[in-house]
VOKOL-691930 format. One record per residue (C-alpha): z, x, y; residue in one letter. Coordinates in steps of 0.05 Angstrom, whole numbers, plus 5000, padded with zeros to 4 digits. Each point is the difference from the previous one (the first is absolute). Example, Ala and Ser with C-alpha at 12.3 -4.5 7.8 and 13.67 -1.06 7.14 Angstrom:
BEGIN
515652464910a498750275069s
! end
This chain:
BEGIN
553648824995m496350334943r493150265013v495650234942g494850545012l494650014946i496750685004t498950644960p501250385066r507049915027p498450585047d494349635033h501250095075p499649265018l504549774943l504950585008a500849855074a500849254986t505250144947a503950445049a500149425050l502449514948l505350404962t505749975050p500849264987r495549824941h498850214928t493550324978i497249924929d494650524985w495349774944i494750464972d494649574967p497350624965a506650124963d498050184928a505649574972t497849405042g503449775063p506049554987r499649315032i507149865025p503549364979d501449865073t494050185043p500850345067a499349585063d493150295013v495350514968y495050445036l494050144956l497350695019k495850114937a493549694975r499650224927t499849514943a507350134981p502249895072a496149345005l502849774933a507150155025l498849635065a497449404962r506049994954a504850055059l496549425035e500449584937e507650105004r500149755071g500050675037a496350095066r495150584997v496550305061v494150004990n499549484945s496850154933y494049545014s498650275069a500450724977t495649874940a494749665043m499450625044c498850424938q493649614986d495050185055r495449424980t505449475007l502550345064m493149965032a498849284977e506649785032r498550365065a492849745006v502149294983s504850035059a494650245047g502550715008l495050555015p500450344933f494450484982v494549724956d502250064928n497049874931r502850154931t496350374945v502850014929a498850744990k497950575046l494350184952r497249305009h499550145074l496450654987a494849614959a498449535058e493350145033p499150125075e507350085021l500950075075c503950635017y505050195025p504849554964l507350014982v502849894930v507349884983k503649854936s501049254995r507250114979h503850415052s504650534972r501950735011r494050464989g495049434999d492750075020l498449965075v493550335019a494349985050r493350084965i494150265040d494850054945d498449864927a502050704979g507149915025r500449324965l497850294933h504950585008d505749505007l497849634938c501850614960g507449855011q500149285024w494149684963g504149444968d504349875061e499849295029p498350095074v499149645065v493950215041v499549995076q494550205047p502450595042y501949765069t498450515054a506350165039n503550575037d503050294935g507249775014w503949464965d504649585042r506349934958k504249395015l506749954965w503949365005v507349894982i501849275011g496049915064r501350695030q493650415002v499350764996f493550375007a496550664991a493150314997l498150344935r493750394987r496149604949s499050304931e492949725004l498250295067a496150594973d497949724933g504850434961r507649974991p503750395054l504850554979a505049735051k499749345037r502250085072v504649465027t501749915074v504549515035s496749395031l503849615054p499349264991l497549905071h493750404981e498049464950l497049325019p505449464998e495549584955e500150574948w507649995001l500349244992e495050044944m504350514966g506249575006r496249404973g498150354936i507249994975g500649254993p492949954973l501550484943f507449834992g501950715023l506050215041e498950765000v492850214999y494550435028g493249825028v494450525006d494949855054l493850365026i496649905067d492849814986a498450105074g502149665064g507049844973n496949614942t505150044944p498450034926r505749964950i499050494942v506749934963d506549624996v505750324961n507049784981a506050425022f496750635027p503950635017g500349895076v501750745007r502150305066g500449345038q506149955046a503649354988g497049854932a506550114960p503749555049e494749464993a500350044924l507649975001t499949385044a494849674955l504050144937a506449725029l496549405030r496649844934t506650064962a503549545050e494449494995e500649994924k507549955004g499349415048g496049614951g
! end
């Protein structure tokens, strides 16, 4: 079988380990969507493509491949939805998931002009991308400081939910779940120089959290994805983010799970 890997980072640990598992029997096509000459769409697509990039060129490539009948994991539409935090929240809330309260503001400076804001609050760029805005705001001074750089940025606004300062990271490949604790970048109101990540055995999480995580995939059309949760107290979960094809770094068994998913998807497509 031919497996296409769409990524600017062929050395990414998860993809490199997956490629090593595949290469004894299968062919790997590396495609860099950031290639200055433009990635070439093959006349005969691979049996399956793994989309480990979220930039506009990567999404355009995924869409073009799908239009030619290729199977892409995750699909163009599912990946694009997770890039829009407004659409993501609307989908989650409409399904009854415990997503944090969320509203959209056209520009950050419009938020700063609103009277009587209730602090602390969290602002995030509406459109998720590398280097986007994610900040906890404790007072009007901090908000006005951010407007200096981000004033015209479309944002989503959330009330800050008190928690223990740790994100519960769930990563799902197919239906296999991996988990970790990561110190929240919002825990102290300012970005952390280094975010600490520690392993989290699945038995330490409520089973309903795990089932909720598995159920998000079909809801969003995702097959490889991450779910960020916080504990609002008493094992009360609040979902703060859903992202397509996260790194899943340092998780034993993740390359094997991704390999199995890729081959299963290719076989399903080949079978009709």
